[in-house]
C-alpha positions in Angstrom: -48.6 -22.9 38.4 -47.5 -24.7 41.1 -46.4 -27.6 42.3 -45.1 -29.4 45.6 -42.8 -32.8 45.2 -43.3 -34.6 48.0 -40.1 -35.8 49.9 -38.0 -33.3 48.0 -35.7 -30.6 50.0 -34.8 -26.0 50.0 -31.9 -27.9 48.6 -33.7 -29.8 45.3 -36.0 -26.7 44.8 -33.2 -24.0 44.9 -31.6 -26.6 42.1 -34.4 -26.6 40.0 -34.4 -22.9 40.2 -30.7 -21.9 39.6 -30.5 -24.8 36.5 -33.9 -23.4 35.1 -31.2 -20.1 35.3 -28.9 -21.2 33.9 -30.7 -22.7 30.8 -32.1 -19.5 30.1 -28.5 -18.3 30.0 -27.5 -20.2 27.5 -30.9 -19.4 25.3 -29.5 -16.2 25.4 -26.2 -17.1 24.5 -27.9 -18.6 21.6 -30.9 -15.8 20.1 -27.7 -13.5 20.4 -26.5 -15.4 16.9 -29.7 -14.7 15.1 -31.3 -17.8 14.4 -34.7 -18.7 12.7 -36.9 -19.0 16.1 -35.6 -17.8 19.3 -35.8 -19.7 22.6 -36.3 -18.4 26.4 -36.9 -20.1 29.5 -40.6 -18.6 31.9 -39.2 -17.7 34.7 -39.3 -19.6 38.2 -39.6 -18.7 41.9 -40.4 -20.0 45.4 -42.4 -20.2 47.6 -42.3 -21.1 51.3 -45.5 -20.8 53.2 -44.5 -19.6 56.4 -48.4 -19.6 57.8 -47.7 -24.0 57.2 -46.2 -26.5 59.4 -43.0 -27.4 58.5 -43.4 -24.5 56.7 -43.7 -26.5 52.7 -41.9 -24.9 49.8 -43.3 -24.7 46.5 -41.9 -24.3 43.0 -44.4 -21.7 40.6 -44.1 -20.5 37.3 -45.8 -18.8 34.8 -48.7 -21.1 33.0 -48.5 -22.5 29.8 -51.8 -21.7 27.9 -51.5 -23.9 24.8 -50.0 -26.9 22.6 -47.2 -28.3 25.4 -45.0 -30.7 23.7 -41.9 -32.8 25.0 -39.3 -32.1 22.2 -36.8 -34.4 24.0 -36.2 -35.7 27.4 -33.0 -36.4 29.0 -32.7 -39.9 27.5 -32.1 -39.8 23.6 -35.8 -39.3 22.8 -36.4 -36.6 19.3 -40.0 -35.8 18.7 -42.5 -37.5 16.0 -41.8 -34.2 14.1 -37.9 -33.6 14.9 -38.3 -29.9 14.8 -34.7 -28.1 14.5 -35.2 -25.3 16.3 -35.4 -27.5 19.8 -32.8 -29.9 18.6 -30.5 -27.4 17.5 -30.7 -25.3 20.0 -29.8 -28.4 22.7 -26.7 -28.9 20.5 -26.0 -25.7 20.6 -25.8 -25.5 24.9 -23.0 -28.7 24.7 -21.3 -26.4 21.8 -21.3 -23.5 23.7 -20.4 -24.6 27.5 -17.9 -26.0 26.2 -18.6 -29.8 26.5 -19.6 -28.4 30.4 -23.5 -29.0 30.2 -26.2 -29.9 27.3 -29.6 -29.1 28.2 -32.8 -32.1 27.1 -36.0 -32.9 28.2 -36.5 -29.2 26.1 -40.5 -28.9 26.3 -43.1 -26.2 26.3 -45.0 -24.6 23.3 -43.3 -24.3 19.7 -44.9 -23.7 16.1 -47.9 -21.3 17.5 -45.9 -19.2 19.6 -42.6 -17.0 19.3 -40.2 -17.6 20.6 -40.5 -21.1 21.2 -41.6 -21.4 25.4 -39.6 -23.7 27.5 -39.3 -25.1 30.6 -38.7 -28.1 33.0 -35.3 -28.9 31.3 -32.4 -31.1 32.5 -28.9 -30.7 32.0 -27.0 -33.5 31.9 -23.1 -32.5 33.1 -20.4 -35.2 32.4 -17.3 -32.5 34.9 -20.5 -32.1 37.5 -22.6 -35.7 38.9 -24.2 -34.5 41.6 -25.4 -31.6 40.5 -29.2 -30.9 38.8 -30.7 -33.6 40.5 -30.6 -37.4 39.4 -32.2 -36.8 36.0 -28.3 -35.0 35.2 -27.1 -38.5 33.7 -23.7 -37.2 33.4 -21.7 -38.6 29.8 -24.1 -41.4 29.3 -26.7 -38.2 28.1 -24.5 -36.6 26.6 -23.8 -40.4 24.9 -27.6 -41.4 24.1 -28.8 -36.9 23.1 -26.0 -37.4 19.6 -26.9 -41.3 18.8 -29.9 -39.8 18.0 -29.3 -36.6 17.1 -29.2 -34.9 12.9 -27.6 -32.6 12.3 -30.2 -30.2 10.9 -30.1 -26.8 8.6 -30.2 -24.7 11.9 -26.8 -27.1 13.9 -24.7 -26.3 10.0 -25.7 -22.5 10.1 -24.1 -22.3 13.7 -21.3 -24.4 13.1 -22.4 -26.7 15.3 -22.2 -30.0 12.1 -18.7 -31.0 12.7 -19.4 -31.8 16.6 -21.0 -35.4 15.1 -18.0 -35.6 14.4 -17.7 -37.2 18.0 -20.1 -39.4 19.2 -20.4 -42.8 17.2 -24.3 -42.8 15.9 -24.6 -39.1 15.5 -25.3 -38.7 11.8 -26.1 -35.1 9.7 -29.2 -35.2 8.4 -28.8 -36.7 4.5 -29.9 -33.3 3.5 -27.2 -31.4 4.4 -24.5 -33.9 4.3 -21.7 -32.7 1.9 -21.2 -34.4 -1.4 -18.2 -36.7 -1.4 -15.2 -34.7 -2.9 -14.7 -36.3 -6.7 -11.6 -38.4 -7.5 -11.6 -37.7 -11.4 -8.0 -36.2 -12.0 -7.5 -34.3 -14.9 -4.9 -34.2 -17.3 -3.8 -31.6 -20.0 -6.0 -31.0 -23.1 -8.9 -33.5 -21.3 -12.2 -32.4 -22.3 -14.5 -31.1 -19.8 -17.5 -29.3 -17.9 -17.2 -26.3 -16.2 -19.6 -24.5 -14.2 -19.9 -20.4 -14.7 -20.6 -18.0 -12.5 -23.9 -18.3 -13.5 -25.0 -21.4 -12.9 -24.2 -22.8 -16.6 -22.3 -25.5 -17.5 -19.9 -24.9 -20.7 -17.7 -27.3 -22.5 -14.2 -26.4 -22.2 -10.7 -27.5 -22.7 -8.3 -27.8 -19.5 -4.6 -26.6 -20.8 -2.1 -26.5 -17.7 -1.9 -28.6 -14.8 -0.6 -26.8 -11.7 -0.4 -29.7 -8.8 -4.4 -29.1 -7.4 -5.9 -26.3 -9.9 -6.3 -26.4 -13.9 -6.3 -23.5 -16.0 -9.6 -24.0 -18.5 -10.3 -21.9 -21.6 -13.8 -22.0 -23.4 -16.0 -20.1 -25.6 -18.5 -17.5 -25.1 -20.4 -14.9 -27.0 -17.6 -12.7 -25.5 -14.6 -15.0 -27.3 -12.0 -17.2 -25.8 -12.1 -17.2 -22.0 -9.5 -18.6 -19.0 -10.5 -19.2 -15.5 -8.6 -20.6 -13.4 -10.3 -23.8 -10.4 -8.9 -25.2 -7.6 -11.6 -27.0 -6.4 -12.2 -29.2 -9.2 -14.9 -31.5 -7.8 -17.0 -28.4 -7.6 -16.6 -26.6 -10.7 -15.1 -29.1 -13.3 -16.6 -32.9 -15.2 -15.9 -34.9 -17.2 -17.5 -34.4 -20.6 
């Protein structure tokens, strides 16, 4: 596949090639984290038609065959299916580059292809407003992405979810939102339920309270057992 952009200069073409190479470098870093599905950007190159008047340039890349999808864009759009991999990859690039770059305009071949194959991306670079063409919206572009981004299972698995707190509007997918800590405070001799290692709940009593730690006693088939819990909200509940 080849294209020529009317009015584009050699510098514009070279910037596109450089941008796609940078995207592949960040894709390599993402893949090194062993996500559920790998991603890659197709190779791009320039051809100079020296036999033509003005020696025109053409940007070239392999033709993609399959169901071509735009998963997000540079202004906060997210495709209706909101696939995990493209959105988590965009999020990852911002964290991995220490907030220097955010790769968006993710498009190409997705679910029917392994790995995901992307092309024609855009980079928001708040510290480099003159780089990466007019599609680089800088900090505004970053803010737009995080206003519509919903952290998904891959974001959580890669340890990215905390970044949502830096941006107004960004939310956790409810499926991955931590449950709020219980406010119940237990006292000595309270009757409670305790969660055992096999996931079942047993009747128990609080026999000692030390700070945020609770020593509990319960009966099972082998006699009386004592267990100390420090995460009461997760392992102890009222009787």
